[in-house]
N, C-alpha and C positions, 0 to 999 in steps of 0.2 A: 149196648151199642157204643162204640168208641167214636168220639168226636175229636177231630184234629183242628189245629189252629196255626196258621202261618201268616207272617207279614213279609212282603217282598215287593220288588219293583217289576213292573211289566216289561218283559223282554222284547216282545214284538206285538204287532197289531193282533187284536182278537180275530179269530177265524169263526164267523157265524154262518150257520147253514140250517136249512129246513129239510128234514128227511122223513120218508115213510108215508104210508097212507094216512096216518093221524097227523101229519104235518108237524112233527116234533121239532121244536126249535132247539138248536144245540150251539153252544159257544165253547170253543177250545182256546185256551191261552196258557202262557208259561210265565212263571215268576222266578226272579233271581232272589233266593233266600240267603241273607248274609249269615255266614258261619262265623259267629262272634269269636270263637276260639282262635282261629288262624287268619281271619280277615278275608277268606275266600268265599265265593258264592256257590250255592248249590242250585241247579236249575230244575224246577219241578213243573210238570204238566198238570193242568186241571181241566175239568169239563163241567158245564152247567147246562141245565135243561129248562125249556119253556119260559116262564116269566123271569126266572133268575138269569137265564141266557139273554133275554131281551134287555134286561137292565144292565148286564155286563157289556153287551154290545153298545148300548147308548152312553154309558158313563165311564167305562174303563177304556179310555180312548187315547191316552198319551203314553208312548213308550217312555219308561222311566218313572211313571206314576206309581206312588206307593199304594198298595192294595192289601187289605187284611181279609183273609178268607177263613171261613169255617167250612170244613168238609168231612165227608165220610169216605172210607175206602171201600169200593165195591168190586166184585168180580166182573171182569169184562172178557168173557169167553166168546170166540167166534171162529168160523172156518175161513182159512186163507183162500181168497178167490182164485189164486193161481194153482196152488197145490192141493186144495181141498183138506189140508191138514188142520186139525183142531188146535187153536192157539189159546193158551191160558194166560191172562194178564190181569193186573189190578188197575183201577181207575180212581182218581181223586175227584169225587163228585161234590161240587160246591153247593152248600145249602144256604149260606148267608155270606155277605161280604160288606166291607166298608171301604170307602175311598178317603184319602186324605187330601186336603187342599194343597195346591202347588204353591211354590214361592212366587210363581209368575201369575199373571191374571188368568182366570179360568175361561175356558171356551164358552161355558154356559153359566148364566147367573143363578140357575137353580139346578139342583141334582136330586135324584130320587134314589133312595136306598131301601133295601128290603129289610123288614124287621121280623122278629120272631113269630108274630102271629099272622104272617103272610099279608099284612096290609102294607100299603106304600104311603110314605109321607114325603112331602117336599120341604126342603130346607135350602136356605141360601148358602153361598160359598162361605160366608162369614160364620155360619154355624158349624162348619166342618172342623174337626180337630186339625192342628198343624201336623206337619211331618214329624214322626218320632225321631229323636236324636239317638241313632244307633251307635254313636261314638261315645256316649256318656257312660259313666260307671254305674248306671242304674240297673244294668243287667248283671245278674249273678251267674257264675259258672257252676254247673253241677257236674262233678266228675263221677263216672259210674264204673 
């Protein structure tokens, strides 16, 4: 399985919904990923389900907030409601995420993050890493 990793800024508020008979919790959001080569942003959509979706709804709250996501790409095939035509698409499904503390005061004194073994841990805002410096020369360019 391929695991992908992005760091970007939240573009707009998280869209949280509950759907279906099983009451599946779903969070939709978009990040602006900095294209370091030419300084432009790429906008990418993500989706998270159940506990991860709840955590994203609760803690990814500020437009412009830096968020690091780990995700897998999944098939998302469905029938169009209007035409009945089969639509084939890909979906970036978030499995883990990390938020970075803002330069301003945080809305909440404690945040919750999901860790690899699916347990939750509470840490204070002071325990969060600072925003990464995307303008530094710490990033190497790989030409392909």
